[in-house]
N, CA, C and O atoms as a GROMACS GRO file, in nm:
protein
  616
    1MET      N    1   0.083  -0.119   0.000
    1MET     CA    2   0.000   0.000   0.000
    1MET      C    3   0.088   0.125   0.000
    1MET      O    4   0.198   0.124   0.055
    2ALA      N    5   0.038   0.229  -0.061
    2ALA     CA    6   0.110   0.356  -0.061
    2ALA      C    7   0.112   0.414   0.081
    2ALA      O    8   0.022   0.390   0.161
    3THR      N    9   0.217   0.490   0.109
    3THR     CA   10   0.235   0.547   0.242
    3THR      C   11   0.202   0.696   0.242
    3THR      O   12   0.230   0.767   0.146
    4VAL      N   13   0.143   0.742   0.354
    4VAL     CA   14   0.097   0.880   0.365
    4VAL      C   15   0.142   0.939   0.498
    4VAL      O   16   0.120   0.880   0.604
    5TYR      N   17   0.205   1.056   0.491
    5TYR     CA   18   0.236   1.135   0.610
    5TYR      C   19   0.120   1.231   0.632
    5TYR      O   20   0.086   1.309   0.542
    6LEU      N   21   0.061   1.227   0.749
    6LEU     CA   22  -0.049   1.317   0.783
    6LEU      C   23   0.007   1.436   0.858
    6LEU      O   24   0.056   1.423   0.970
    7GLU      N   25   0.000   1.552   0.798
    7GLU     CA   26   0.040   1.675   0.863
    7GLU      C   27  -0.070   1.715   0.962
    7GLU      O   28  -0.183   1.666   0.951
    8THR      N   29  -0.041   1.800   1.054
    8THR     CA   30  -0.127   1.835   1.166
    8THR      C   31  -0.267   1.881   1.127
    8THR      O   32  -0.362   1.857   1.201
    9THR      N   33  -0.281   1.946   1.013
    9THR     CA   34  -0.414   1.995   0.976
    9THR      C   35  -0.515   1.882   0.957
    9THR      O   36  -0.635   1.904   0.973
   10ILE      N   37  -0.470   1.764   0.925
   10ILE     CA   38  -0.563   1.653   0.898
   10ILE      C   39  -0.632   1.608   1.028
   10ILE      O   40  -0.755   1.611   1.033
   11PRO      N   41  -0.558   1.567   1.132
   11PRO     CA   42  -0.630   1.533   1.256
   11PRO      C   43  -0.702   1.652   1.317
   11PRO      O   44  -0.804   1.635   1.384
   12SER      N   45  -0.651   1.772   1.295
   12SER     CA   46  -0.719   1.891   1.347
   12SER      C   47  -0.856   1.909   1.282
   12SER      O   48  -0.954   1.936   1.351
   13TYR      N   49  -0.864   1.894   1.151
   13TYR     CA   50  -0.992   1.908   1.082
   13TYR      C   51  -1.086   1.794   1.117
   13TYR      O   52  -1.208   1.814   1.126
   14LEU      N   53  -1.031   1.675   1.139
   14LEU     CA   54  -1.115   1.561   1.173
   14LEU      C   55  -1.178   1.576   1.311
   14LEU      O   56  -1.290   1.530   1.334
   15ALA      N   57  -1.108   1.640   1.403
   15ALA     CA   58  -1.153   1.647   1.541
   15ALA      C   59  -1.223   1.778   1.577
   15ALA      O   60  -1.283   1.789   1.684
   16SER      N   61  -1.216   1.876   1.489
   16SER     CA   62  -1.272   2.007   1.524
   16SER      C   63  -1.422   2.013   1.504
   16SER      O   64  -1.481   1.936   1.428
   17ARG      N   65  -1.482   2.106   1.574
   17ARG     CA   66  -1.625   2.129   1.557
   17ARG      C   67  -1.647   2.194   1.420
   17ARG      O   68  -1.558   2.264   1.370
   18PRO      N   69  -1.764   2.173   1.358
   18PRO     CA   70  -1.789   2.232   1.227
   18PRO      C   71  -1.771   2.384   1.229
   18PRO      O   72  -1.820   2.453   1.319
   19SER      N   73  -1.700   2.432   1.132
   19SER     CA   74  -1.672   2.574   1.122
   19SER      C   75  -1.787   2.649   1.055
   19SER      O   76  -1.862   2.592   0.976
   20ARG      N   77  -1.799   2.776   1.090
   20ARG     CA   78  -1.896   2.864   1.022
   20ARG      C   79  -1.837   2.920   0.893
   20ARG      O   80  -1.910   2.964   0.805
   21ASP      N   81  -1.705   2.918   0.883
   21ASP     CA   82  -1.636   2.963   0.762
   21ASP      C   83  -1.662   2.859   0.654
   21ASP      O   84  -1.629   2.741   0.672
   22LEU      N   85  -1.719   2.900   0.542
   22LEU     CA   86  -1.759   2.804   0.439
   22LEU      C   87  -1.642   2.726   0.381
   22LEU      O   88  -1.655   2.606   0.354
   23VAL      N   89  -1.528   2.790   0.362
   23VAL     CA   90  -1.412   2.721   0.307
   23VAL      C   91  -1.359   2.618   0.406
   23VAL      O   92  -1.332   2.503   0.369
   24VAL      N   93  -1.345   2.658   0.531
   24VAL     CA   94  -1.297   2.565   0.634
   24VAL      C   95  -1.396   2.450   0.650
   24VAL      O   96  -1.356   2.334   0.662
   25ALA      N   97  -1.525   2.480   0.652
   25ALA     CA   98  -1.627   2.375   0.664
   25ALA      C   99  -1.618   2.276   0.548
   25ALA      O  100  -1.632   2.156   0.567
   26ALA      N  101  -1.594   2.328   0.429
   26ALA     CA  102  -1.578   2.239   0.313
   26ALA      C  103  -1.454   2.152   0.329
   26ALA      O  104  -1.459   2.032   0.301
   27HIS      N  105  -1.345   2.210   0.374
   27HIS     CA  106  -1.222   2.132   0.397
   27HIS      C  107  -1.247   2.025   0.504
   27HIS      O  108  -1.199   1.912   0.491
   28GLN      N  109  -1.320   2.060   0.608
   28GLN     CA  110  -1.352   1.961   0.711
   28GLN      C  111  -1.430   1.844   0.652
   28GLN      O  112  -1.399   1.728   0.678
   29GLN      N  113  -1.531   1.875   0.573
   29GLN     CA  114  -1.613   1.768   0.515
   29GLN      C  115  -1.532   1.683   0.419
   29GLN      O  116  -1.542   1.560   0.421
   30ILE      N  117  -1.452   1.745   0.335
   30ILE     CA  118  -1.367   1.670   0.243
   30ILE      C  119  -1.272   1.580   0.321
   30ILE      O  120  -1.249   1.466   0.282
   31THR      N  121  -1.217   1.632   0.430
   31THR     CA  122  -1.125   1.554   0.513
   31THR      C  123  -1.197   1.434   0.574
   31THR      O  124  -1.142   1.324   0.575
   32HIS      N  125  -1.316   1.453   0.624
   32HIS     CA  126  -1.394   1.342   0.680
   32HIS      C  127  -1.424   1.237   0.574
   32HIS      O  128  -1.410   1.117   0.599
   33ASP      N  129  -1.464   1.280   0.456
   33ASP     CA  130  -1.493   1.187   0.347
   33ASP      C  131  -1.367   1.111   0.307
   33ASP      O  132  -1.372   0.989   0.286
   34TRP      N  133  -1.256   1.182   0.297
   34TRP     CA  134  -1.128   1.118   0.262
   34TRP      C  135  -1.087   1.017   0.369
   34TRP      O  136  -1.046   0.906   0.338
   35TRP      N  137  -1.098   1.057   0.495
   35TRP     CA  138  -1.057   0.972   0.607
   35TRP      C  139  -1.135   0.841   0.609
   35TRP      O  140  -1.080   0.736   0.642
   36ALA      N  141  -1.262   0.846   0.574
   36ALA     CA  142  -1.347   0.727   0.577
   36ALA      C  143  -1.292   0.615   0.488
   36ALA      O  144  -1.313   0.497   0.517
   37GLN      N  145  -1.224   0.651   0.381
   37GLN     CA  146  -1.169   0.549   0.292
   37GLN      C  147  -1.017   0.539   0.297
   37GLN      O  148  -0.961   0.438   0.254
   38ALA      N  149  -0.951   0.641   0.348
   38ALA     CA  150  -0.803   0.644   0.346
   38ALA      C  151  -0.740   0.535   0.432
   38ALA      O  152  -0.637   0.480   0.396
   39ARG      N  153  -0.802   0.505   0.544
   39ARG     CA  154  -0.743   0.406   0.635
   39ARG      C  155  -0.736   0.267   0.574
   39ARG      O  156  -0.652   0.186   0.615
   40SER      N  157  -0.820   0.238   0.477
   40SER     CA  158  -0.813   0.108   0.411
   40SER      C  159  -0.731   0.113   0.282
   40SER      O  160  -0.695   0.008   0.228
   41ARG      N  161  -0.702   0.231   0.231
   41ARG     CA  162  -0.630   0.246   0.104
   41ARG      C  163  -0.482   0.278   0.120
   41ARG      O  164  -0.404   0.254   0.029
   42PHE      N  165  -0.443   0.332   0.237
   42PHE     CA  166  -0.306   0.379   0.257
   42PHE      C  167  -0.253   0.335   0.393
   42PHE      O  168  -0.329   0.310   0.486
   43ASP      N  169  -0.121   0.326   0.402
   43ASP     CA  170  -0.055   0.314   0.531
   43ASP      C  171  -0.030   0.456   0.579
   43ASP      O  172   0.047   0.530   0.518
   44LEU      N  173  -0.095   0.493   0.687
   44LEU     CA  174  -0.092   0.630   0.737
   44LEU      C  175   0.008   0.645   0.850
   44LEU      O  176   0.019   0.558   0.937
   45PHE      N  177   0.083   0.756   0.848
   45PHE     CA  178   0.184   0.783   0.949
   45PHE      C  179   0.173   0.928   0.993
   45PHE      O  180   0.128   1.015   0.918
   46LEU      N  181   0.216   0.952   1.115
   46LEU     CA  182   0.238   1.088   1.162
   46LEU      C  183   0.370   1.089   1.236
   46LEU      O  184   0.437   0.986   1.248
   47SER      N  185   0.408   1.205   1.285
   47SER     CA  186   0.540   1.219   1.346
   47SER      C  187   0.529   1.274   1.487
   47SER      O  188   0.422   1.317   1.531
   48GLU      N  189   0.641   1.272   1.556
   48GLU     CA  190   0.649   1.334   1.687
   48GLU      C  191   0.611   1.482   1.678
   48GLU      O  192   0.553   1.537   1.772
   49ALA      N  193   0.643   1.546   1.567
   49ALA     CA  194   0.608   1.687   1.548
   49ALA      C  195   0.457   1.706   1.544
   49ALA      O  196   0.405   1.802   1.600
   50VAL      N  197   0.387   1.616   1.477
   50VAL     CA  198   0.242   1.623   1.472
   50VAL      C  199   0.184   1.605   1.612
   50VAL      O  200   0.095   1.679   1.654
   51LEU      N  201   0.235   1.506   1.685
   51LEU     CA  202   0.187   1.483   1.822
   51LEU      C  203   0.205   1.607   1.908
   51LEU      O  204   0.115   1.645   1.983
   52GLU      N  205   0.321   1.669   1.897
   52GLU     CA  206   0.347   1.791   1.976
   52GLU      C  207   0.246   1.900   1.943
   52GLU      O  208   0.195   1.967   2.032
   53GLU      N  209   0.217   1.917   1.815
   53GLU     CA  210   0.123   2.022   1.775
   53GLU      C  211  -0.020   1.991   1.818
   53GLU      O  212  -0.091   2.080   1.866
   54ILE      N  213  -0.064   1.866   1.804
   54ILE     CA  214  -0.204   1.837   1.835
   54ILE      C  215  -0.229   1.826   1.985
   54ILE      O  216  -0.344   1.833   2.029
   55ARG      N  217  -0.124   1.809   2.064
   55ARG     CA  218  -0.139   1.808   2.210
   55ARG      C  219  -0.153   1.949   2.268
   55ARG      O  220  -0.194   1.966   2.382
   56ALA      N  221  -0.119   2.049   2.189
   56ALA     CA  222  -0.120   2.188   2.236
   56ALA      C  223  -0.262   2.244   2.234
   56ALA      O  224  -0.350   2.191   2.166
   57GLY      N  225  -0.281   2.350   2.308
   57GLY     CA  226  -0.408   2.422   2.307
   57GLY      C  227  -0.509   2.366   2.405
   57GLY      O  228  -0.474   2.304   2.505
   58ASP      N  229  -0.634   2.389   2.375
   58ASP     CA  230  -0.745   2.348   2.460
   58ASP      C  231  -0.738   2.198   2.489
   58ASP      O  232  -0.732   2.118   2.396
   59PRO      N  233  -0.740   2.159   2.616
   59PRO     CA  234  -0.728   2.017   2.651
   59PRO      C  235  -0.837   1.927   2.591
   59PRO      O  236  -0.809   1.814   2.551
   60GLU      N  237  -0.961   1.977   2.584
   60GLU     CA  238  -1.069   1.897   2.524
   60GLU      C  239  -1.044   1.874   2.375
   60GLU      O  240  -1.059   1.762   2.326
   61ALA      N  241  -1.007   1.980   2.306
   61ALA     CA  242  -0.980   1.968   2.163
   61ALA      C  243  -0.858   1.878   2.139
   61ALA      O  244  -0.858   1.797   2.047
   62ALA      N  245  -0.756   1.893   2.223
   62ALA     CA  246  -0.636   1.809   2.210
   62ALA      C  247  -0.672   1.662   2.230
   62ALA      O  248  -0.621   1.576   2.159
   63ALA      N  249  -0.758   1.634   2.325
   63ALA     CA  250  -0.801   1.496   2.350
   63ALA      C  251  -0.875   1.439   2.229
   63ALA      O  252  -0.855   1.323   2.192
   64ARG      N  253  -0.960   1.520   2.166
   64ARG     CA  254  -1.031   1.475   2.045
   64ARG      C  255  -0.932   1.446   1.932
   64ARG      O  256  -0.944   1.346   1.861
   65ARG      N  257  -0.832   1.535   1.916
   65ARG     CA  258  -0.731   1.513   1.811
   65ARG      C  259  -0.652   1.386   1.838
   65ARG      O  260  -0.625   1.308   1.747
   66MET      N  261  -0.613   1.366   1.964
   66MET     CA  262  -0.536   1.246   2.000
   66MET      C  263  -0.617   1.118   1.977
   66MET      O  264  -0.562   1.016   1.937
   67GLU      N  265  -0.746   1.124   2.002
   67GLU     CA  266  -0.831   1.007   1.981
   67GLU      C  267  -0.836   0.969   1.833
   67GLU      O  268  -0.835   0.850   1.799
   68VAL      N  269  -0.841   1.068   1.745
   68VAL     CA  270  -0.849   1.042   1.602
   68VAL      C  271  -0.728   0.962   1.553
   68VAL      O  272  -0.741   0.877   1.465
   69ILE      N  273  -0.612   0.990   1.609
   69ILE     CA  274  -0.488   0.931   1.556
   69ILE      C  275  -0.429   0.823   1.647
   69ILE      O  276  -0.317   0.778   1.623
   70ARG      N  277  -0.500   0.781   1.748
   70ARG     CA  278  -0.442   0.695   1.852
   70ARG      C  279  -0.382   0.564   1.801
   70ARG      O  280  -0.289   0.512   1.863
   71GLU      N  281  -0.430   0.511   1.692
   71GLU     CA  282  -0.378   0.382   1.643
   71GLU      C  283  -0.273   0.396   1.534
   71GLU      O  284  -0.223   0.295   1.483
   72LEU      N  285  -0.239   0.518   1.496
   72LEU     CA  286  -0.145   0.537   1.386
   72LEU      C  287   0.000   0.530   1.434
   72LEU      O  288   0.031   0.574   1.544
   73PRO      N  289   0.087   0.475   1.351
   73PRO     CA  290   0.229   0.472   1.387
   73PRO      C  291   0.290   0.612   1.384
   73PRO      O  292   0.254   0.696   1.302
   74VAL      N  293   0.383   0.634   1.477
   74VAL     CA  294   0.448   0.765   1.492
   74VAL      C  295   0.594   0.753   1.449
   74VAL      O  296   0.668   0.669   1.502
   75LEU      N  297   0.635   0.836   1.354
   75LEU     CA  298   0.774   0.840   1.308
   75LEU      C  299   0.857   0.917   1.410
   75LEU      O  300   0.818   1.023   1.458
   76THR      N  301   0.974   0.862   1.441
   76THR     CA  302   1.059   0.926   1.542
   76THR      C  303   1.158   1.022   1.477
   76THR      O  304   1.197   1.006   1.362
   77LEU      N  305   1.196   1.120   1.555
   77LEU     CA  306   1.290   1.222   1.509
   77LEU      C  307   1.429   1.160   1.502
   77LEU      O  308   1.483   1.115   1.604
   78LYS      N  309   1.487   1.159   1.383
   78LYS     CA  310   1.621   1.104   1.362
   78LYS      C  311   1.714   1.218   1.321
   78LYS      O  312   1.670   1.327   1.283
   79ASP      N  313   1.844   1.191   1.328
   79ASP     CA  314   1.942   1.292   1.287
   79ASP      C  315   1.919   1.336   1.143
   79ASP      O  316   1.936   1.453   1.110
   80GLU      N  317   1.880   1.243   1.056
   80GLU     CA  318   1.857   1.278   0.915
   80GLU      C  319   1.743   1.379   0.902
   80GLU      O  320   1.750   1.468   0.817
   81VAL      N  321   1.640   1.367   0.984
   81VAL     CA  322   1.531   1.465   0.982
   81VAL      C  323   1.586   1.602   1.020
   81VAL      O  324   1.558   1.702   0.954
   82ARG      N  325   1.665   1.606   1.128
   82ARG     CA  326   1.723   1.734   1.174
   82ARG      C  327   1.811   1.797   1.065
   82ARG      O  328   1.805   1.918   1.043
   83GLU      N  329   1.891   1.714   0.998
   83GLU     CA  330   1.978   1.765   0.892
   83GLU      C  331   1.896   1.823   0.777
   83GLU      O  332   1.930   1.928   0.722
   84LEU      N  333   1.790   1.753   0.740
   84LEU     CA  334   1.705   1.804   0.632
   84LEU      C  335   1.633   1.932   0.674
   84LEU      O  336   1.614   2.022   0.592
   85VAL      N  337   1.592   1.942   0.799
   85VAL     CA  338   1.529   2.064   0.847
   85VAL      C  339   1.626   2.181   0.829
   85VAL      O  340   1.586   2.288   0.783
   86ASP      N  341   1.752   2.161   0.864
   86ASP     CA  342   1.852   2.267   0.846
   86ASP      C  343   1.867   2.304   0.698
   86ASP      O  344   1.870   2.422   0.662
   87THR      N  345   1.877   2.202   0.614
   87THR     CA  346   1.892   2.225   0.469
   87THR      C  347   1.770   2.298   0.414
   87THR      O  348   1.784   2.399   0.344
   88TYR      N  349   1.651   2.249   0.444
   88TYR     CA  350   1.529   2.310   0.392
   88TYR      C  351   1.508   2.450   0.448
   88TYR      O  352   1.458   2.538   0.378
   89SER      N  353   1.545   2.471   0.572
   89SER     CA  354   1.531   2.605   0.632
   89SER      C  355   1.614   2.707   0.555
   89SER      O  356   1.573   2.822   0.539
   90ARG      N  357   1.730   2.666   0.508
   90ARG     CA  358   1.816   2.755   0.431
   90ARG      C  359   1.771   2.768   0.285
   90ARG      O  360   1.785   2.875   0.226
   91ARG      N  361   1.718   2.661   0.227
   91ARG     CA  362   1.702   2.655   0.083
   91ARG      C  363   1.559   2.673   0.030
   91ARG      O  364   1.542   2.705  -0.088
   92LEU      N  365   1.458   2.653   0.112
   92LEU     CA  366   1.321   2.659   0.059
   92LEU      C  367   1.261   2.799   0.060
   92LEU      O  368   1.156   2.822   0.000
   93GLY      N  369   1.327   2.893   0.127
   93GLY     CA  370   1.280   3.030   0.127
   93GLY      C  371   1.155   3.054   0.210
   93GLY      O  372   1.081   3.150   0.185
   94LEU      N  373   1.132   2.970   0.308
   94LEU     CA  374   1.016   2.988   0.396
   94LEU      C  375   1.052   3.077   0.514
   94LEU      O  376   1.168   3.080   0.555
   95PRO      N  377   0.956   3.149   0.568
   95PRO     CA  378   0.985   3.234   0.685
   95PRO      C  379   1.019   3.149   0.807
   95PRO      O  380   0.983   3.032   0.814
   96THR      N  381   1.088   3.207   0.902
   96THR     CA  382   1.131   3.132   1.020
   96THR      C  383   1.012   3.077   1.098
   96THR      O  384   1.024   2.972   1.160
   97GLN      N  385   0.898   3.144   1.096
   97GLN     CA  386   0.781   3.094   1.168
   97GLN      C  387   0.723   2.967   1.103
   97GLN      O  388   0.635   2.904   1.161
   98ALA      N  389   0.771   2.930   0.986
   98ALA     CA  390   0.725   2.808   0.919
   98ALA      C  391   0.817   2.690   0.947
   98ALA      O  392   0.811   2.589   0.876
   99ARG      N  393   0.902   2.700   1.048
   99ARG     CA  394   0.998   2.593   1.077
   99ARG      C  395   0.929   2.458   1.101
   99ARG      O  396   0.978   2.355   1.055
  100THR      N  397   0.816   2.457   1.172
  100THR     CA  398   0.747   2.331   1.194
  100THR      C  399   0.698   2.272   1.062
  100THR      O  400   0.695   2.150   1.046
  101ASP      N  401   0.660   2.356   0.969
  101ASP     CA  402   0.617   2.308   0.838
  101ASP      C  403   0.734   2.238   0.767
  101ASP      O  404   0.716   2.136   0.702
  102VAL      N  405   0.852   2.294   0.782
  102VAL     CA  406   0.973   2.234   0.725
  102VAL      C  407   0.999   2.099   0.791
  102VAL      O  408   1.043   2.005   0.725
  103VAL      N  409   0.972   2.089   0.920
  103VAL     CA  410   0.991   1.963   0.992
  103VAL      C  411   0.900   1.855   0.933
  103VAL      O  412   0.944   1.741   0.915
  104HIS      N  413   0.776   1.888   0.903
  104HIS     CA  414   0.684   1.790   0.843
  104HIS      C  415   0.738   1.741   0.708
  104HIS      O  416   0.736   1.621   0.679
  105ILE      N  417   0.784   1.833   0.628
  105ILE     CA  418   0.840   1.794   0.498
  105ILE      C  419   0.960   1.702   0.519
  105ILE      O  420   0.973   1.601   0.450
  106ALA      N  421   1.048   1.737   0.612
  106ALA     CA  422   1.168   1.658   0.638
  106ALA      C  423   1.133   1.516   0.685
  106ALA      O  424   1.200   1.421   0.646
  107PHE      N  425   1.031   1.501   0.766
  107PHE     CA  426   0.988   1.367   0.808
  107PHE      C  427   0.943   1.285   0.688
  107PHE      O  428   0.985   1.170   0.672
  108ALA      N  429   0.858   1.342   0.605
  108ALA     CA  430   0.806   1.268   0.490
  108ALA      C  431   0.917   1.228   0.394
  108ALA      O  432   0.914   1.119   0.338
  109VAL      N  433   1.015   1.316   0.376
  109VAL     CA  434   1.128   1.286   0.288
  109VAL      C  435   1.219   1.180   0.350
  109VAL      O  436   1.254   1.083   0.284
  110THR      N  437   1.256   1.198   0.475
  110THR     CA  438   1.347   1.105   0.543
  110THR      C  439   1.292   0.963   0.542
  110THR      O  440   1.366   0.868   0.515
  111TYR      N  441   1.165   0.949   0.570
  111TYR     CA  442   1.104   0.816   0.576
  111TYR      C  443   1.056   0.767   0.439
  111TYR      O  444   0.994   0.661   0.430
  112GLN      N  445   1.085   0.843   0.335
  112GLN     CA  446   1.055   0.807   0.196
  112GLN      C  447   0.909   0.767   0.176
  112GLN      O  448   0.878   0.666   0.113
  113LEU      N  449   0.821   0.849   0.231
  113LEU     CA  450   0.678   0.823   0.215
  113LEU      C  451   0.632   0.870   0.078
  113LEU      O  452   0.691   0.960   0.018
  114ASP      N  453   0.526   0.809   0.031
  114ASP     CA  454   0.476   0.840  -0.103
  114ASP      C  455   0.405   0.976  -0.110
  114ASP      O  456   0.419   1.049  -0.207
  115TYR      N  457   0.329   1.007  -0.004
  115TYR     CA  458   0.250   1.130  -0.003
  115TYR      C  459   0.267   1.204   0.129
  115TYR      O  460   0.292   1.143   0.233
  116LEU      N  461   0.252   1.335   0.124
  116LEU     CA  462   0.236   1.419   0.241
  116LEU      C  463   0.101   1.487   0.221
  116LEU      O  464   0.082   1.559   0.123
  117VAL      N  465   0.007   1.464   0.313
  117VAL     CA  466  -0.127   1.518   0.298
  117VAL      C  467  -0.147   1.629   0.400
  117VAL      O  468  -0.121   1.612   0.519
  118THR      N  469  -0.194   1.743   0.352
  118THR     CA  470  -0.207   1.863   0.435
  118THR      C  471  -0.310   1.958   0.377
  118THR      O  472  -0.343   1.951   0.258
  119TRP      N  473  -0.360   2.047   0.463
  119TRP     CA  474  -0.438   2.161   0.416
  119TRP      C  475  -0.356   2.288   0.426
  119TRP      O  476  -0.407   2.396   0.399
  120ASN      N  477  -0.230   2.278   0.465
  120ASN     CA  478  -0.143   2.395   0.474
  120ASN      C  479  -0.093   2.429   0.334
  120ASN      O  480   0.011   2.379   0.290
  121CYS      N  481  -0.168   2.513   0.266
  121CYS     CA  482  -0.133   2.549   0.128
  121CYS      C  483  -0.045   2.673   0.121
  121CYS      O  484  -0.006   2.716   0.012
  122LYS      N  485  -0.014   2.731   0.235
  122LYS     CA  486   0.074   2.848   0.237
  122LYS      C  487   0.221   2.806   0.236
  122LYS      O  488   0.301   2.862   0.162
  123HIS      N  489   0.256   2.709   0.319
  123HIS     CA  490   0.397   2.672   0.334
  123HIS      C  491   0.430   2.528   0.295
  123HIS      O  492   0.547   2.493   0.288
  124ILE      N  493   0.330   2.444   0.267
  124ILE     CA  494   0.361   2.305   0.233
  124ILE      C  495   0.303   2.269   0.096
  124ILE      O  496   0.379   2.246   0.002
  125ALA      N  497   0.172   2.264   0.084
  125ALA     CA  498   0.108   2.228  -0.044
  125ALA      C  499   0.097   2.353  -0.130
  125ALA      O  500  -0.012   2.398  -0.166
  126ASN      N  501   0.212   2.407  -0.162
  126ASN     CA  502   0.223   2.533  -0.237
  126ASN      C  503   0.314   2.506  -0.356
  126ASN      O  504   0.426   2.458  -0.338
  127GLY      N  505   0.269   2.535  -0.475
  127GLY     CA  506   0.344   2.503  -0.595
  127GLY      C  507   0.487   2.555  -0.595
  127GLY      O  508   0.578   2.484  -0.639
  128GLN      N  509   0.509   2.676  -0.548
  128GLN     CA  510   0.644   2.732  -0.546
  128GLN      C  511   0.733   2.659  -0.446
  128GLN      O  512   0.850   2.633  -0.474
  129VAL      N  513   0.678   2.626  -0.330
  129VAL     CA  514   0.755   2.552  -0.228
  129VAL      C  515   0.787   2.413  -0.281
  129VAL      O  516   0.900   2.366  -0.267
  130ILE      N  517   0.689   2.347  -0.340
  130ILE     CA  518   0.710   2.212  -0.393
  130ILE      C  519   0.816   2.215  -0.502
  130ILE      O  520   0.903   2.128  -0.506
  131TYR      N  521   0.812   2.313  -0.589
  131TYR     CA  522   0.911   2.325  -0.696
  131TYR      C  523   1.052   2.337  -0.637
  131TYR      O  524   1.144   2.267  -0.681
  132ARG      N  525   1.069   2.425  -0.538
  132ARG     CA  526   1.201   2.441  -0.474
  132ARG      C  527   1.242   2.313  -0.402
  132ARG      O  528   1.360   2.276  -0.404
  133LEU      N  529   1.146   2.245  -0.339
  133LEU     CA  530   1.176   2.119  -0.271
  133LEU      C  531   1.226   2.014  -0.370
  133LEU      O  532   1.323   1.944  -0.342
  134ILE      N  533   1.161   2.004  -0.483
  134ILE     CA  534   1.204   1.909  -0.586
  134ILE      C  535   1.346   1.941  -0.632
  134ILE      O  536   1.428   1.851  -0.647
  135GLU      N  537   1.374   2.069  -0.653
  135GLU     CA  538   1.510   2.110  -0.694
  135GLU      C  539   1.614   2.071  -0.589
  135GLU      O  540   1.717   2.012  -0.622
  136VAL      N  541   1.586   2.105  -0.463
  136VAL     CA  542   1.681   2.074  -0.355
  136VAL      C  543   1.699   1.922  -0.343
  136VAL      O  544   1.812   1.874  -0.336
  137ASN      N  545   1.589   1.848  -0.341
  137ASN     CA  546   1.598   1.703  -0.325
  137ASN      C  547   1.670   1.638  -0.442
  137ASN      O  548   1.740   1.539  -0.424
  138SER      N  549   1.653   1.692  -0.560
  138SER     CA  550   1.725   1.640  -0.676
  138SER      C  551   1.875   1.659  -0.659
  138SER      O  552   1.954   1.570  -0.690
  139GLU      N  553   1.914   1.775  -0.609
  139GLU     CA  554   2.056   1.804  -0.585
  139GLU      C  555   2.117   1.714  -0.479
  139GLU      O  556   2.233   1.674  -0.491
  140ILE      N  557   2.041   1.683  -0.374
  140ILE     CA  558   2.096   1.605  -0.263
  140ILE      C  559   2.058   1.457  -0.270
  140ILE      O  560   2.088   1.380  -0.178
  141GLY      N  561   1.992   1.416  -0.378
  141GLY     CA  562   1.962   1.276  -0.399
  141GLY      C  563   1.851   1.220  -0.310
  141GLY      O  564   1.858   1.105  -0.267
  142LYS      N  565   1.751   1.301  -0.282
  142LYS     CA  566   1.639   1.258  -0.197
  142LYS      C  567   1.511   1.246  -0.278
  142LYS      O  568   1.489   1.320  -0.375
  143HIS      N  569   1.428   1.152  -0.238
  143HIS     CA  570   1.295   1.132  -0.295
  143HIS      C  571   1.203   1.244  -0.246
  143HIS      O  572   1.209   1.282  -0.129
  144THR      N  573   1.120   1.296  -0.333
  144THR     CA  574   1.022   1.397  -0.295
  144THR      C  575   0.883   1.334  -0.297
  144THR      O  576   0.837   1.288  -0.402
  145PRO      N  577   0.816   1.331  -0.182
  145PRO     CA  578   0.679   1.278  -0.181
  145PRO      C  579   0.585   1.372  -0.256
  145PRO      O  580   0.612   1.491  -0.268
  146LEU      N  581   0.475   1.318  -0.305
  146LEU     CA  582   0.372   1.403  -0.362
  146LEU      C  583   0.304   1.475  -0.246
  146LEU      O  584   0.262   1.412  -0.148
  147ILE      N  585   0.293   1.605  -0.256
  147ILE     CA  586   0.233   1.686  -0.151
  147ILE      C  587   0.097   1.731  -0.200
  147ILE      O  588   0.086   1.805  -0.298
  148LEU      N  589  -0.008   1.686  -0.129
  148LEU     CA  590  -0.144   1.703  -0.176
  148LEU      C  591  -0.239   1.736  -0.060
  148LEU      O  592  -0.206   1.713   0.056
  149THR      N  593  -0.354   1.788  -0.094
  149THR     CA  594  -0.463   1.800   0.002
  149THR      C  595  -0.544   1.670  -0.003
  149THR      O  596  -0.530   1.594  -0.098
  150PRO      N  597  -0.627   1.643   0.097
  150PRO     CA  598  -0.712   1.524   0.090
  150PRO      C  599  -0.799   1.522  -0.036
  150PRO      O  600  -0.825   1.416  -0.092
  151GLU      N  601  -0.842   1.638  -0.079
  151GLU     CA  602  -0.926   1.646  -0.200
  151GLU      C  603  -0.852   1.592  -0.322
  151GLU      O  604  -0.912   1.528  -0.408
  152GLU      N  605  -0.722   1.616  -0.329
  152GLU     CA  606  -0.643   1.573  -0.443
  152GLU      C  607  -0.607   1.425  -0.437
  152GLU      O  608  -0.570   1.365  -0.538
  153LEU      N  609  -0.617   1.366  -0.319
  153LEU     CA  610  -0.580   1.225  -0.303
  153LEU      C  611  -0.702   1.137  -0.284
  153LEU      O  612  -0.696   1.032  -0.220
  154SER      N  613  -0.813   1.180  -0.340
  154SER     CA  614  -0.938   1.103  -0.328
  154SER      C  615  -0.934   0.978  -0.413
  154SER      O  616  -1.031   0.902  -0.415
   0.00000   0.00000   0.00000
């Protein structure tokens, strides 16, 4: 089965209350529809970085997020992830506040996963970022996962 890295927005959308914002509400529904079939179609993974993010904030919401992902395998932080974070931080042109986004990309690359699924279209599922990532990974001999939203991986 193909492998998928779930970035933090996926369990967040699955566990959150329905939004009044029409775009967010649509993303939530698409994520729920995708999730219903994804667990049987893909090997799903998350990372220590995702766990750290979803444990933060309101304790009730954090508990709902943790429940959604409780059976999924967690990728551990390795030196190779740290090295890629440093490389990507220098080379992808993302702002310093997007460092966690770079960490997600580094996990998916290090573990050679097929897909990285996210709703973060500003710093991850962004054509310009993906283009630069492909260039960097080509130079350093790394596989680039397909970076998609749940809607694109239906």
